[in-house]
C-alpha positions, 0 to 999 in steps of 0.5 A, spaced: 665 170 633 656 169 634 655 162 637 649 161 633 642 163 634 639 161 640 632 158 638 632 154 631 627 156 626 625 149 626 624 148 633 619 153 637 620 154 644 616 149 649 612 146 643 612 139 641 616 138 635 617 132 629 623 128 627 622 131 620 620 129 613 625 124 612 624 120 618 617 118 617 620 115 611 625 111 614 620 110 620 616 107 614 622 103 611 623 099 617 616 096 617 615 094 609 620 091 609 617 085 610 612 087 605 617 087 600 619 079 601 611 078 600 612 083 593 619 078 590 616 072 592 610 074 589 613 077 582 618 071 581 611 066 582 608 070 577 614 070 573 615 063 573 607 061 571 607 064 565 613 060 563 609 056 557 612 049 558 609 049 566 602 049 562 602 041 561 607 038 565 606 029 568 604 033 575 598 037 571 597 045 568 603 048 574 603 054 572 595 056 574 598 053 581 604 057 580 600 064 577 594 063 583 600 062 589 603 069 586 596 073 585 597 070 593 603 074 595 601 080 592 595 081 596 599 079 603 604 084 600 598 090 599 595 088 605 602 088 610 605 093 605 598 097 608 597 095 616 606 097 615 606 103 613 600 105 617 604 103 623 610 107 621 606 114 619 603 113 626 610 112 630 612 118 627 607 122 628 606 120 636 614 120 637 616 129 638 620 132 643 621 139 647 626 143 650 624 145 656 624 151 661 629 145 664 629 139 661 628 135 653 621 132 653 620 126 648 615 123 647 613 117 644 608 112 643 603 109 639 597 104 644 602 106 650 604 113 650 611 114 653 613 121 656 620 123 658 624 128 661 630 129 661 634 135 666 639 138 662 644 139 669 643 131 668 645 130 661 653 128 661 654 128 653 649 127 647 652 123 641 650 124 633 651 118 630 650 117 622 651 110 619 651 110 611 645 110 610 643 116 614 649 120 612 646 118 604 640 120 607 642 126 610 640 124 617 643 122 625 641 119 630 642 123 636 643 119 643 643 123 650 648 120 656 645 121 662 648 120 669 647 113 672 642 112 679 647 107 683 643 101 684 645 094 682 643 094 674 646 101 673 653 099 677 652 093 672 651 097 665 657 103 668 654 109 670 653 113 663 645 110 660 642 113 654 636 115 657 634 118 650 634 117 642 631 121 637 632 116 633 633 121 626 633 127 624 636 132 619 643 133 620 643 140 621 637 141 626 642 134 630 648 139 631 644 144 633 640 141 638 647 137 640 649 144 642 643 147 645 642 141 649 650 141 651 649 148 653 643 148 657 647 143 661 654 147 662 649 153 664 645 149 669 651 146 670 654 153 673 649 156 675 647 150 681 655 150 683 655 158 684 649 156 690 
């Protein structure tokens, strides 16, 4: 029985790989939620401002102010949406991973760049998490658990600690990566025990 390919066609060895196009949209959608509130408020104000009875009230022309408020909300929506879209895209563009010889390497960050190397020998478990929205989109979140360090903080948290998270990957790629990481972790552990 074939245990699967040594390499995944979407993950070249020793080259950084992005998380996938669906992930880009997840990052963007997570950031545009605030902007969508301005869109909803703007539409409601524009609809209210279009009501004929509000043109002449005891307070004056309320429709004019509602329409102006709606237009301002729509302008704020466009600005916030553009900023959120740009930030989401930059986070996606700068979130990469690679399978190195000795470790999984994860690069992330826009302004403050971070590179995490997780040695295969320290990997205790690789979990896949799929909430309902991820199931509908065919995505998975990978959480890599490593052996904890022996200091006071880690004793409070427990021995296992999540050191690496790949927030959203295509389901097939996530399952392959989970199997590959566990295989490499076990191969390295067996090698260390023999020495």
